[in-house]
mmCIF file of the N, C-alpha and C atoms, coordinates in Angstrom:
data_MODEL
# 
_entry.id   MODEL 
# 
loop_
_atom_site.group_PDB 
_atom_site.id 
_atom_site.type_symbol 
_atom_site.label_atom_id 
_atom_site.label_alt_id 
_atom_site.label_comp_id 
_atom_site.label_asym_id 
_atom_site.label_entity_id 
_atom_site.label_seq_id 
_atom_site.pdbx_PDB_ins_code 
_atom_site.Cartn_x 
_atom_site.Cartn_y 
_atom_site.Cartn_z 
_atom_site.occupancy 
_atom_site.B_iso_or_equiv 
_atom_site.pdbx_formal_charge 
_atom_site.auth_seq_id 
_atom_site.auth_comp_id 
_atom_site.auth_asym_id 
_atom_site.auth_atom_id 
_atom_site.pdbx_PDB_model_num 
ATOM 1   N N  . MET A 1 1  ? 120.003 119.211 94.496 1.00 0.00 ? 1  MET A N  1 
ATOM 2   C CA . MET A 1 1  ? 119.231 119.764 93.211 1.00 0.00 ? 1  MET A CA 1 
ATOM 3   C C  . MET A 1 1  ? 120.308 118.285 92.381 1.00 0.00 ? 1  MET A C  1 
ATOM 4   N N  . ALA A 1 2  ? 119.537 118.241 91.534 1.00 0.00 ? 2  ALA A N  1 
ATOM 5   C CA . ALA A 1 2  ? 119.807 117.270 90.447 1.00 0.00 ? 2  ALA A CA 1 
ATOM 6   C C  . ALA A 1 2  ? 120.083 117.764 89.258 1.00 0.00 ? 2  ALA A C  1 
ATOM 7   N N  . LEU A 1 3  ? 121.042 117.209 88.485 1.00 0.00 ? 3  LEU A N  1 
ATOM 8   C CA . LEU A 1 3  ? 121.665 118.327 87.513 1.00 0.00 ? 3  LEU A CA 1 
ATOM 9   C C  . LEU A 1 3  ? 120.086 118.184 86.252 1.00 0.00 ? 3  LEU A C  1 
ATOM 10  N N  . THR A 1 4  ? 120.700 119.157 86.020 1.00 0.00 ? 4  THR A N  1 
ATOM 11  C CA . THR A 1 4  ? 119.012 118.790 84.542 1.00 0.00 ? 4  THR A CA 1 
ATOM 12  C C  . THR A 1 4  ? 119.285 117.943 83.204 1.00 0.00 ? 4  THR A C  1 
ATOM 13  N N  . ILE A 1 5  ? 118.907 117.237 82.822 1.00 0.00 ? 5  ILE A N  1 
ATOM 14  C CA . ILE A 1 5  ? 119.518 116.581 81.730 1.00 0.00 ? 5  ILE A CA 1 
ATOM 15  C C  . ILE A 1 5  ? 118.293 116.961 80.259 1.00 0.00 ? 5  ILE A C  1 
ATOM 16  N N  . PRO A 1 6  ? 118.402 117.162 79.761 1.00 0.00 ? 6  PRO A N  1 
ATOM 17  C CA . PRO A 1 6  ? 117.272 117.050 78.497 1.00 0.00 ? 6  PRO A CA 1 
ATOM 18  C C  . PRO A 1 6  ? 117.294 115.930 78.273 1.00 0.00 ? 6  PRO A C  1 
ATOM 19  N N  . ASP A 1 7  ? 115.153 115.797 77.368 1.00 0.00 ? 7  ASP A N  1 
ATOM 20  C CA . ASP A 1 7  ? 115.584 114.002 77.372 1.00 0.00 ? 7  ASP A CA 1 
ATOM 21  C C  . ASP A 1 7  ? 116.286 113.094 76.545 1.00 0.00 ? 7  ASP A C  1 
ATOM 22  N N  . HIS A 1 8  ? 116.545 114.424 75.341 1.00 0.00 ? 8  HIS A N  1 
ATOM 23  C CA . HIS A 1 8  ? 117.156 113.451 73.722 1.00 0.00 ? 8  HIS A CA 1 
ATOM 24  C C  . HIS A 1 8  ? 118.926 113.105 74.622 1.00 0.00 ? 8  HIS A C  1 
ATOM 25  N N  . LEU A 1 9  ? 119.359 113.407 75.526 1.00 0.00 ? 9  LEU A N  1 
ATOM 26  C CA . LEU A 1 9  ? 120.141 113.206 76.364 1.00 0.00 ? 9  LEU A CA 1 
ATOM 27  C C  . LEU A 1 9  ? 120.244 112.401 77.618 1.00 0.00 ? 9  LEU A C  1 
ATOM 28  N N  . SER A 1 10 ? 118.725 111.189 77.159 1.00 0.00 ? 10 SER A N  1 
ATOM 29  C CA . SER A 1 10 ? 118.778 110.632 78.746 1.00 0.00 ? 10 SER A CA 1 
ATOM 30  C C  . SER A 1 10 ? 119.659 109.845 79.236 1.00 0.00 ? 10 SER A C  1 
ATOM 31  N N  . ALA A 1 11 ? 119.976 109.059 78.123 1.00 0.00 ? 11 ALA A N  1 
ATOM 32  C CA . ALA A 1 11 ? 120.754 107.447 77.143 1.00 0.00 ? 11 ALA A CA 1 
ATOM 33  C C  . ALA A 1 11 ? 122.191 107.768 77.595 1.00 0.00 ? 11 ALA A C  1 
ATOM 34  N N  . ILE A 1 12 ? 122.701 109.446 78.067 1.00 0.00 ? 12 ILE A N  1 
ATOM 35  C CA . ILE A 1 12 ? 123.851 108.897 78.667 1.00 0.00 ? 12 ILE A CA 1 
ATOM 36  C C  . ILE A 1 12 ? 124.100 110.223 79.625 1.00 0.00 ? 12 ILE A C  1 
ATOM 37  N N  . ARG A 1 13 ? 122.970 109.963 80.382 1.00 0.00 ? 13 ARG A N  1 
ATOM 38  C CA . ARG A 1 13 ? 122.943 110.459 81.598 1.00 0.00 ? 13 ARG A CA 1 
ATOM 39  C C  . ARG A 1 13 ? 124.135 110.617 82.955 1.00 0.00 ? 13 ARG A C  1 
ATOM 40  N N  . SER A 1 14 ? 124.506 109.562 82.714 1.00 0.00 ? 14 SER A N  1 
ATOM 41  C CA . SER A 1 14 ? 124.668 108.858 84.049 1.00 0.00 ? 14 SER A CA 1 
ATOM 42  C C  . SER A 1 14 ? 126.353 109.648 83.353 1.00 0.00 ? 14 SER A C  1 
ATOM 43  N N  . TYR A 1 15 ? 127.252 109.500 81.767 1.00 0.00 ? 15 TYR A N  1 
ATOM 44  C CA . TYR A 1 15 ? 128.301 110.067 81.899 1.00 0.00 ? 15 TYR A CA 1 
ATOM 45  C C  . TYR A 1 15 ? 127.779 111.531 82.162 1.00 0.00 ? 15 TYR A C  1 
ATOM 46  N N  . ILE A 1 16 ? 127.518 112.342 81.898 1.00 0.00 ? 16 ILE A N  1 
ATOM 47  C CA . ILE A 1 16 ? 127.229 113.710 82.013 1.00 0.00 ? 16 ILE A CA 1 
ATOM 48  C C  . ILE A 1 16 ? 127.732 113.557 83.687 1.00 0.00 ? 16 ILE A C  1 
ATOM 49  N N  . GLU A 1 17 ? 126.860 113.400 84.067 1.00 0.00 ? 17 GLU A N  1 
ATOM 50  C CA . GLU A 1 17 ? 127.172 113.602 85.915 1.00 0.00 ? 17 GLU A CA 1 
ATOM 51  C C  . GLU A 1 17 ? 127.568 112.784 86.057 1.00 0.00 ? 17 GLU A C  1 
ATOM 52  N N  . LYS A 1 18 ? 129.423 111.699 85.786 1.00 0.00 ? 18 LYS A N  1 
ATOM 53  C CA . LYS A 1 18 ? 130.041 112.069 86.806 1.00 0.00 ? 18 LYS A CA 1 
ATOM 54  C C  . LYS A 1 18 ? 131.004 112.477 86.145 1.00 0.00 ? 18 LYS A C  1 
ATOM 55  N N  . ARG A 1 19 ? 130.836 113.172 84.502 1.00 0.00 ? 19 ARG A N  1 
ATOM 56  C CA . ARG A 1 19 ? 131.866 113.726 83.953 1.00 0.00 ? 19 ARG A CA 1 
ATOM 57  C C  . ARG A 1 19 ? 131.584 115.483 84.579 1.00 0.00 ? 19 ARG A C  1 
ATOM 58  N N  . TYR A 1 20 ? 130.371 115.601 84.858 1.00 0.00 ? 20 TYR A N  1 
ATOM 59  C CA . TYR A 1 20 ? 129.173 116.845 85.345 1.00 0.00 ? 20 TYR A CA 1 
ATOM 60  C C  . TYR A 1 20 ? 130.637 117.521 86.943 1.00 0.00 ? 20 TYR A C  1 
ATOM 61  N N  . LYS A 1 21 ? 130.609 116.226 87.226 1.00 0.00 ? 21 LYS A N  1 
ATOM 62  C CA . LYS A 1 21 ? 130.826 116.582 89.594 1.00 0.00 ? 21 LYS A CA 1 
ATOM 63  C C  . LYS A 1 21 ? 133.099 116.906 88.720 1.00 0.00 ? 21 LYS A C  1 
ATOM 64  N N  . THR A 1 22 ? 133.362 115.659 88.214 1.00 0.00 ? 22 THR A N  1 
ATOM 65  C CA . THR A 1 22 ? 134.635 115.819 87.830 1.00 0.00 ? 22 THR A CA 1 
ATOM 66  C C  . THR A 1 22 ? 135.404 116.517 87.260 1.00 0.00 ? 22 THR A C  1 
ATOM 67  N N  . ASP A 1 23 ? 135.253 116.926 86.327 1.00 0.00 ? 23 ASP A N  1 
ATOM 68  C CA . ASP A 1 23 ? 135.809 118.946 85.380 1.00 0.00 ? 23 ASP A CA 1 
ATOM 69  C C  . ASP A 1 23 ? 135.324 119.497 85.003 1.00 0.00 ? 23 ASP A C  1 
ATOM 70  N N  . GLU A 1 24 ? 135.797 120.757 85.413 1.00 0.00 ? 24 GLU A N  1 
ATOM 71  C CA . GLU A 1 24 ? 135.238 121.993 85.698 1.00 0.00 ? 24 GLU A CA 1 
ATOM 72  C C  . GLU A 1 24 ? 135.047 122.736 84.553 1.00 0.00 ? 24 GLU A C  1 
ATOM 73  N N  . ASN A 1 25 ? 136.087 122.793 83.724 1.00 0.00 ? 25 ASN A N  1 
ATOM 74  C CA . ASN A 1 25 ? 135.843 122.639 82.205 1.00 0.00 ? 25 ASN A CA 1 
ATOM 75  C C  . ASN A 1 25 ? 134.508 122.040 81.811 1.00 0.00 ? 25 ASN A C  1 
ATOM 76  N N  . PHE A 1 26 ? 133.743 120.861 81.374 1.00 0.00 ? 26 PHE A N  1 
ATOM 77  C CA . PHE A 1 26 ? 132.784 120.384 81.199 1.00 0.00 ? 26 PHE A CA 1 
ATOM 78  C C  . PHE A 1 26 ? 132.197 120.987 81.196 1.00 0.00 ? 26 PHE A C  1 
ATOM 79  N N  . ARG A 1 27 ? 131.849 120.266 83.035 1.00 0.00 ? 27 ARG A N  1 
ATOM 80  C CA . ARG A 1 27 ? 130.771 121.552 84.181 1.00 0.00 ? 27 ARG A CA 1 
ATOM 81  C C  . ARG A 1 27 ? 130.302 123.206 84.031 1.00 0.00 ? 27 ARG A C  1 
ATOM 82  N N  . ASP A 1 28 ? 131.709 123.882 82.426 1.00 0.00 ? 28 ASP A N  1 
ATOM 83  C CA . ASP A 1 28 ? 131.167 125.228 82.626 1.00 0.00 ? 28 ASP A CA 1 
ATOM 84  C C  . ASP A 1 28 ? 130.903 125.451 81.115 1.00 0.00 ? 28 ASP A C  1 
ATOM 85  N N  . ILE A 1 29 ? 130.986 124.643 80.331 1.00 0.00 ? 29 ILE A N  1 
ATOM 86  C CA . ILE A 1 29 ? 130.317 124.321 79.550 1.00 0.00 ? 29 ILE A CA 1 
ATOM 87  C C  . ILE A 1 29 ? 128.758 123.732 79.322 1.00 0.00 ? 29 ILE A C  1 
ATOM 88  N N  . TYR A 1 30 ? 128.770 123.033 79.851 1.00 0.00 ? 30 TYR A N  1 
ATOM 89  C CA . TYR A 1 30 ? 127.615 122.094 80.338 1.00 0.00 ? 30 TYR A CA 1 
ATOM 90  C C  . TYR A 1 30 ? 126.188 123.692 81.235 1.00 0.00 ? 30 TYR A C  1 
ATOM 91  N N  . ASN A 1 31 ? 126.768 124.652 81.984 1.00 0.00 ? 31 ASN A N  1 
ATOM 92  C CA . ASN A 1 31 ? 125.723 125.257 82.648 1.00 0.00 ? 31 ASN A CA 1 
ATOM 93  C C  . ASN A 1 31 ? 125.663 126.244 81.200 1.00 0.00 ? 31 ASN A C  1 
ATOM 94  N N  . ASP A 1 32 ? 126.864 126.261 80.412 1.00 0.00 ? 32 ASP A N  1 
ATOM 95  C CA . ASP A 1 32 ? 126.485 127.252 79.605 1.00 0.00 ? 32 ASP A CA 1 
ATOM 96  C C  . ASP A 1 32 ? 124.966 127.395 78.032 1.00 0.00 ? 32 ASP A C  1 
ATOM 97  N N  . TYR A 1 33 ? 125.418 125.474 78.214 1.00 0.00 ? 33 TYR A N  1 
ATOM 98  C CA . TYR A 1 33 ? 124.806 124.313 77.282 1.00 0.00 ? 33 TYR A CA 1 
ATOM 99  C C  . TYR A 1 33 ? 123.446 124.733 77.882 1.00 0.00 ? 33 TYR A C  1 
ATOM 100 N N  . LEU A 1 34 ? 122.781 124.374 79.571 1.00 0.00 ? 34 LEU A N  1 
ATOM 101 C CA . LEU A 1 34 ? 121.810 124.760 79.322 1.00 0.00 ? 34 LEU A CA 1 
ATOM 102 C C  . LEU A 1 34 ? 121.370 126.479 80.011 1.00 0.00 ? 34 LEU A C  1 
ATOM 103 N N  . THR A 1 35 ? 122.050 127.056 80.710 1.00 0.00 ? 35 THR A N  1 
ATOM 104 C CA . THR A 1 35 ? 121.511 128.215 79.646 1.00 0.00 ? 35 THR A CA 1 
ATOM 105 C C  . THR A 1 35 ? 120.969 129.425 78.023 1.00 0.00 ? 35 THR A C  1 
ATOM 106 N N  . TYR A 1 36 ? 122.239 128.372 77.371 1.00 0.00 ? 36 TYR A N  1 
ATOM 107 C CA . TYR A 1 36 ? 121.486 128.681 75.715 1.00 0.00 ? 36 TYR A CA 1 
ATOM 108 C C  . TYR A 1 36 ? 120.111 127.552 75.757 1.00 0.00 ? 36 TYR A C  1 
ATOM 109 N N  . LEU A 1 37 ? 119.574 127.073 75.728 1.00 0.00 ? 37 LEU A N  1 
ATOM 110 C CA . LEU A 1 37 ? 118.650 125.671 75.831 1.00 0.00 ? 37 LEU A CA 1 
ATOM 111 C C  . LEU A 1 37 ? 117.144 127.151 76.603 1.00 0.00 ? 37 LEU A C  1 
ATOM 112 N N  . ASP A 1 38 ? 117.683 126.798 77.865 1.00 0.00 ? 38 ASP A N  1 
ATOM 113 C CA . ASP A 1 38 ? 116.846 127.986 78.183 1.00 0.00 ? 38 ASP A CA 1 
ATOM 114 C C  . ASP A 1 38 ? 116.567 128.867 77.280 1.00 0.00 ? 38 ASP A C  1 
ATOM 115 N N  . ALA A 1 39 ? 117.434 129.524 77.201 1.00 0.00 ? 39 ALA A N  1 
ATOM 116 C CA . ALA A 1 39 ? 117.044 131.167 76.030 1.00 0.00 ? 39 ALA A CA 1 
ATOM 117 C C  . ALA A 1 39 ? 116.577 130.407 75.016 1.00 0.00 ? 39 ALA A C  1 
ATOM 118 N N  . TYR A 1 40 ? 116.826 129.794 74.107 1.00 0.00 ? 40 TYR A N  1 
ATOM 119 C CA . TYR A 1 40 ? 116.063 128.858 73.035 1.00 0.00 ? 40 TYR A CA 1 
ATOM 120 C C  . TYR A 1 40 ? 114.900 128.827 73.266 1.00 0.00 ? 40 TYR A C  1 
ATOM 121 N N  . ARG A 1 41 ? 114.503 127.705 73.992 1.00 0.00 ? 41 ARG A N  1 
ATOM 122 C CA . ARG A 1 41 ? 113.309 127.612 74.412 1.00 0.00 ? 41 ARG A CA 1 
ATOM 123 C C  . ARG A 1 41 ? 112.296 128.803 75.232 1.00 0.00 ? 41 ARG A C  1 
ATOM 124 N N  . PHE A 1 42 ? 112.376 129.572 75.887 1.00 0.00 ? 42 PHE A N  1 
ATOM 125 C CA . PHE A 1 42 ? 112.130 131.409 75.879 1.00 0.00 ? 42 PHE A CA 1 
ATOM 126 C C  . PHE A 1 42 ? 111.635 132.008 74.126 1.00 0.00 ? 42 PHE A C  1 
ATOM 127 N N  . TRP A 1 43 ? 112.795 131.953 73.521 1.00 0.00 ? 43 TRP A N  1 
ATOM 128 C CA . TRP A 1 43 ? 112.898 132.737 72.303 1.00 0.00 ? 43 TRP A CA 1 
ATOM 129 C C  . TRP A 1 43 ? 112.074 131.740 71.379 1.00 0.00 ? 43 TRP A C  1 
ATOM 130 N N  . SER A 1 44 ? 111.405 130.699 71.331 1.00 0.00 ? 44 SER A N  1 
ATOM 131 C CA . SER A 1 44 ? 110.641 130.448 70.409 1.00 0.00 ? 44 SER A CA 1 
ATOM 132 C C  . SER A 1 44 ? 109.342 130.718 70.431 1.00 0.00 ? 44 SER A C  1 
ATOM 133 N N  . HIS A 1 45 ? 109.055 130.418 71.957 1.00 0.00 ? 45 HIS A N  1 
ATOM 134 C CA . HIS A 1 45 ? 107.707 131.233 71.674 1.00 0.00 ? 45 HIS A CA 1 
ATOM 135 C C  . HIS A 1 45 ? 106.989 132.709 72.215 1.00 0.00 ? 45 HIS A C  1 
ATOM 136 N N  . ASN A 1 46 ? 108.266 133.179 71.949 1.00 0.00 ? 46 ASN A N  1 
ATOM 137 C CA . ASN A 1 46 ? 108.163 135.093 72.013 1.00 0.00 ? 46 ASN A CA 1 
ATOM 138 C C  . ASN A 1 46 ? 107.304 135.253 70.687 1.00 0.00 ? 46 ASN A C  1 
ATOM 139 N N  . SER A 1 47 ? 106.577 136.552 70.314 1.00 0.00 ? 47 SER A N  1 
ATOM 140 C CA . SER A 1 47 ? 106.346 136.790 69.404 1.00 0.00 ? 47 SER A CA 1 
ATOM 141 C C  . SER A 1 47 ? 106.819 137.867 69.053 1.00 0.00 ? 47 SER A C  1 
ATOM 142 N N  . THR A 1 48 ? 107.797 138.832 69.122 1.00 0.00 ? 48 THR A N  1 
ATOM 143 C CA . THR A 1 48 ? 108.140 139.956 68.973 1.00 0.00 ? 48 THR A CA 1 
ATOM 144 C C  . THR A 1 48 ? 108.868 139.076 68.011 1.00 0.00 ? 48 THR A C  1 
ATOM 145 N N  . ASP A 1 49 ? 109.534 141.135 67.409 1.00 0.00 ? 49 ASP A N  1 
ATOM 146 C CA . ASP A 1 49 ? 110.110 141.211 65.706 1.00 0.00 ? 49 ASP A CA 1 
ATOM 147 C C  . ASP A 1 49 ? 111.190 140.402 65.624 1.00 0.00 ? 49 ASP A C  1 
ATOM 148 N N  . VAL A 1 50 ? 112.049 140.499 67.135 1.00 0.00 ? 50 VAL A N  1 
ATOM 149 C CA . VAL A 1 50 ? 113.462 139.922 67.228 1.00 0.00 ? 50 VAL A CA 1 
ATOM 150 C C  . VAL A 1 50 ? 113.602 138.721 67.160 1.00 0.00 ? 50 VAL A C  1 
ATOM 151 N N  . ALA A 1 51 ? 112.435 138.024 67.493 1.00 0.00 ? 51 ALA A N  1 
ATOM 152 C CA . ALA A 1 51 ? 112.115 136.614 67.951 1.00 0.00 ? 51 ALA A CA 1 
ATOM 153 C C  . ALA A 1 51 ? 113.039 135.957 67.140 1.00 0.00 ? 51 ALA A C  1 
ATOM 154 N N  . PRO A 1 52 ? 112.372 135.858 65.621 1.00 0.00 ? 52 PRO A N  1 
ATOM 155 C CA . PRO A 1 52 ? 112.958 134.728 64.982 1.00 0.00 ? 52 PRO A CA 1 
ATOM 156 C C  . PRO A 1 52 ? 114.299 134.645 64.934 1.00 0.00 ? 52 PRO A C  1 
ATOM 157 N N  . VAL A 1 53 ? 115.431 135.638 65.109 1.00 0.00 ? 53 VAL A N  1 
ATOM 158 C CA . VAL A 1 53 ? 116.543 135.714 64.573 1.00 0.00 ? 53 VAL A CA 1 
ATOM 159 C C  . VAL A 1 53 ? 116.962 135.216 66.035 1.00 0.00 ? 53 VAL A C  1 
ATOM 160 N N  . ARG A 1 54 ? 116.743 136.022 67.013 1.00 0.00 ? 54 ARG A N  1 
ATOM 161 C CA . ARG A 1 54 ? 117.022 134.756 68.524 1.00 0.00 ? 54 ARG A CA 1 
ATOM 162 C C  . ARG A 1 54 ? 116.767 134.223 68.576 1.00 0.00 ? 54 ARG A C  1 
ATOM 163 N N  . HIS A 1 55 ? 115.837 132.730 68.044 1.00 0.00 ? 55 HIS A N  1 
ATOM 164 C CA . HIS A 1 55 ? 115.751 131.346 68.292 1.00 0.00 ? 55 HIS A CA 1 
ATOM 165 C C  . HIS A 1 55 ? 116.676 130.911 67.522 1.00 0.00 ? 55 HIS A C  1 
ATOM 166 N N  . LYS A 1 56 ? 117.313 131.671 65.815 1.00 0.00 ? 56 LYS A N  1 
ATOM 167 C CA . LYS A 1 56 ? 117.982 131.254 65.257 1.00 0.00 ? 56 LYS A CA 1 
ATOM 168 C C  . LYS A 1 56 ? 119.968 130.752 65.957 1.00 0.00 ? 56 LYS A C  1 
ATOM 169 N N  . GLU A 1 57 ? 119.384 132.202 66.563 1.00 0.00 ? 57 GLU A N  1 
ATOM 170 C CA . GLU A 1 57 ? 120.937 132.050 67.073 1.00 0.00 ? 57 GLU A CA 1 
ATOM 171 C C  . GLU A 1 57 ? 121.030 131.425 68.617 1.00 0.00 ? 57 GLU A C  1 
ATOM 172 N N  . TYR A 1 58 ? 119.896 131.117 69.406 1.00 0.00 ? 58 TYR A N  1 
ATOM 173 C CA . TYR A 1 58 ? 120.523 130.791 70.346 1.00 0.00 ? 58 TYR A CA 1 
ATOM 174 C C  . TYR A 1 58 ? 120.548 128.625 70.065 1.00 0.00 ? 58 TYR A C  1 
ATOM 175 N N  . ASP A 1 59 ? 119.706 128.646 68.243 1.00 0.00 ? 59 ASP A N  1 
ATOM 176 C CA . ASP A 1 59 ? 119.856 127.340 68.425 1.00 0.00 ? 59 ASP A CA 1 
ATOM 177 C C  . ASP A 1 59 ? 120.975 126.888 67.700 1.00 0.00 ? 59 ASP A C  1 
ATOM 178 N N  . GLU A 1 60 ? 121.262 128.077 67.042 1.00 0.00 ? 60 GLU A N  1 
ATOM 179 C CA . GLU A 1 60 ? 122.809 127.133 66.796 1.00 0.00 ? 60 GLU A CA 1 
ATOM 180 C C  . GLU A 1 60 ? 123.824 127.196 68.040 1.00 0.00 ? 60 GLU A C  1 
ATOM 181 N N  . LEU A 1 61 ? 123.541 127.989 68.571 1.00 0.00 ? 61 LEU A N  1 
ATOM 182 C CA . LEU A 1 61 ? 124.886 128.102 69.958 1.00 0.00 ? 61 LEU A CA 1 
ATOM 183 C C  . LEU A 1 61 ? 124.656 126.953 71.037 1.00 0.00 ? 61 LEU A C  1 
ATOM 184 N N  . VAL A 1 62 ? 123.331 126.515 71.093 1.00 0.00 ? 62 VAL A N  1 
ATOM 185 C CA . VAL A 1 62 ? 122.955 124.986 71.248 1.00 0.00 ? 62 VAL A CA 1 
ATOM 186 C C  . VAL A 1 62 ? 123.953 123.746 70.719 1.00 0.00 ? 62 VAL A C  1 
ATOM 187 N N  . SER A 1 63 ? 122.923 123.726 69.412 1.00 0.00 ? 63 SER A N  1 
ATOM 188 C CA . SER A 1 63 ? 123.292 123.084 68.710 1.00 0.00 ? 63 SER A CA 1 
ATOM 189 C C  . SER A 1 63 ? 125.055 122.196 68.887 1.00 0.00 ? 63 SER A C  1 
ATOM 190 N N  . GLU A 1 64 ? 126.157 123.332 69.021 1.00 0.00 ? 64 GLU A N  1 
ATOM 191 C CA . GLU A 1 64 ? 127.316 123.616 68.652 1.00 0.00 ? 64 GLU A CA 1 
ATOM 192 C C  . GLU A 1 64 ? 127.937 122.562 70.011 1.00 0.00 ? 64 GLU A C  1 
ATOM 193 N N  . LEU A 1 65 ? 127.453 123.643 71.330 1.00 0.00 ? 65 LEU A N  1 
ATOM 194 C CA . LEU A 1 65 ? 127.947 124.051 72.650 1.00 0.00 ? 65 LEU A CA 1 
ATOM 195 C C  . LEU A 1 65 ? 127.782 121.619 72.845 1.00 0.00 ? 65 LEU A C  1 
ATOM 196 N N  . GLU A 1 66 ? 126.045 120.916 72.120 1.00 0.00 ? 66 GLU A N  1 
ATOM 197 C CA . GLU A 1 66 ? 125.907 120.397 72.634 1.00 0.00 ? 66 GLU A CA 1 
ATOM 198 C C  . GLU A 1 66 ? 126.893 119.143 71.476 1.00 0.00 ? 66 GLU A C  1 
ATOM 199 N N  . ILE A 1 67 ? 127.440 119.408 70.655 1.00 0.00 ? 67 ILE A N  1 
ATOM 200 C CA . ILE A 1 67 ? 127.907 118.711 69.811 1.00 0.00 ? 67 ILE A CA 1 
ATOM 201 C C  . ILE A 1 67 ? 129.386 118.737 70.635 1.00 0.00 ? 67 ILE A C  1 
ATOM 202 N N  . GLU A 1 68 ? 129.982 119.780 72.033 1.00 0.00 ? 68 GLU A N  1 
ATOM 203 C CA . GLU A 1 68 ? 131.089 119.651 71.952 1.00 0.00 ? 68 GLU A CA 1 
ATOM 204 C C  . GLU A 1 68 ? 131.246 118.742 73.057 1.00 0.00 ? 68 GLU A C  1 
ATOM 205 N N  . LEU A 1 69 ? 130.331 119.235 73.496 1.00 0.00 ? 69 LEU A N  1 
ATOM 206 C CA . LEU A 1 69 ? 129.743 118.206 75.118 1.00 0.00 ? 69 LEU A CA 1 
ATOM 207 C C  . LEU A 1 69 ? 129.342 116.583 74.545 1.00 0.00 ? 69 LEU A C  1 
ATOM 208 N N  . ILE A 1 70 ? 129.676 116.167 73.192 1.00 0.00 ? 70 ILE A N  1 
ATOM 209 C CA . ILE A 1 70 ? 129.883 114.960 73.196 1.00 0.00 ? 70 ILE A CA 1 
ATOM 210 C C  . ILE A 1 70 ? 130.613 114.365 72.610 1.00 0.00 ? 70 ILE A C  1 
ATOM 211 N N  . GLN A 1 71 ? 131.776 115.574 71.954 1.00 0.00 ? 71 GLN A N  1 
ATOM 212 C CA . GLN A 1 71 ? 133.064 115.423 71.803 1.00 0.00 ? 71 GLN A CA 1 
ATOM 213 C C  . GLN A 1 71 ? 133.589 114.921 73.252 1.00 0.00 ? 71 GLN A C  1 
ATOM 214 N N  . MET A 1 72 ? 133.853 115.484 74.228 1.00 0.00 ? 72 MET A N  1 
ATOM 215 C CA . MET A 1 72 ? 134.376 115.912 75.082 1.00 0.00 ? 72 MET A CA 1 
ATOM 216 C C  . MET A 1 72 ? 134.155 114.387 75.782 1.00 0.00 ? 72 MET A C  1 
ATOM 217 N N  . LEU A 1 73 ? 132.854 114.208 76.177 1.00 0.00 ? 73 LEU A N  1 
ATOM 218 C CA . LEU A 1 73 ? 132.689 112.318 76.364 1.00 0.00 ? 73 LEU A CA 1 
ATOM 219 C C  . LEU A 1 73 ? 133.308 111.423 76.179 1.00 0.00 ? 73 LEU A C  1 
ATOM 220 N N  . LYS A 1 74 ? 132.832 111.416 74.548 1.00 0.00 ? 74 LYS A N  1 
ATOM 221 C CA . LYS A 1 74 ? 133.785 110.418 74.018 1.00 0.00 ? 74 LYS A CA 1 
ATOM 222 C C  . LYS A 1 74 ? 135.329 110.618 74.181 1.00 0.00 ? 74 LYS A C  1 
ATOM 223 N N  . LYS A 1 75 ? 135.590 111.773 73.793 1.00 0.00 ? 75 LYS A N  1 
ATOM 224 C CA . LYS A 1 75 ? 137.123 111.675 74.609 1.00 0.00 ? 75 LYS A CA 1 
ATOM 225 C C  . LYS A 1 75 ? 137.688 111.433 75.673 1.00 0.00 ? 75 LYS A C  1 
ATOM 226 N N  . GLY A 1 76 ? 136.611 111.031 76.866 1.00 0.00 ? 76 GLY A N  1 
ATOM 227 C CA . GLY A 1 76 ? 136.717 110.828 78.010 1.00 0.00 ? 76 GLY A CA 1 
ATOM 228 C C  . GLY A 1 76 ? 136.835 109.667 78.252 1.00 0.00 ? 76 GLY A C  1 
ATOM 229 N N  . ALA A 1 77 ? 136.061 108.994 76.976 1.00 0.00 ? 77 ALA A N  1 
ATOM 230 C CA . ALA A 1 77 ? 135.547 107.567 76.974 1.00 0.00 ? 77 ALA A CA 1 
ATOM 231 C C  . ALA A 1 77 ? 137.061 106.761 76.431 1.00 0.00 ? 77 ALA A C  1 
ATOM 232 N N  . ASP A 1 78 ? 137.667 107.443 74.904 1.00 0.00 ? 78 ASP A N  1 
ATOM 233 C CA . ASP A 1 78 ? 138.665 106.855 74.301 1.00 0.00 ? 78 ASP A CA 1 
ATOM 234 C C  . ASP A 1 78 ? 139.530 106.506 75.571 1.00 0.00 ? 78 ASP A C  1 
ATOM 235 N N  . GLU A 1 79 ? 139.894 107.809 76.157 1.00 0.00 ? 79 GLU A N  1 
ATOM 236 C CA . GLU A 1 79 ? 141.168 107.893 77.481 1.00 0.00 ? 79 GLU A CA 1 
ATOM 237 C C  . GLU A 1 79 ? 140.959 106.889 78.180 1.00 0.00 ? 79 GLU A C  1 
ATOM 238 N N  . ALA A 1 80 ? 139.916 106.275 78.898 1.00 0.00 ? 80 ALA A N  1 
ATOM 239 C CA . ALA A 1 80 ? 140.007 105.617 79.866 1.00 0.00 ? 80 ALA A CA 1 
ATOM 240 C C  . ALA A 1 80 ? 139.977 104.283 79.452 1.00 0.00 ? 80 ALA A C  1 
ATOM 241 N N  . SER A 1 81 ? 139.867 103.858 78.124 1.00 0.00 ? 81 SER A N  1 
ATOM 242 C CA . SER A 1 81 ? 139.919 102.693 77.836 1.00 0.00 ? 81 SER A CA 1 
ATOM 243 C C  . SER A 1 81 ? 140.647 102.353 77.455 1.00 0.00 ? 81 SER A C  1 
# 
């Protein structure tokens, strides 16, 4: 099964794939990120009364995890230098 990489992160696909294979902590956070991204997409197309609140919550979670993942990748690149 191929690892899901959102289009906006495709430029760093190889770094994500390598880190995902070798770092359990990164893998756990990345899996959470994908779960929250799916929830964000779900709530963005939902028309219930709670949808705007849930959409905002998942938007924030996705953004926070994406920042954390990129920081982990940068730290790993700095340590490899």
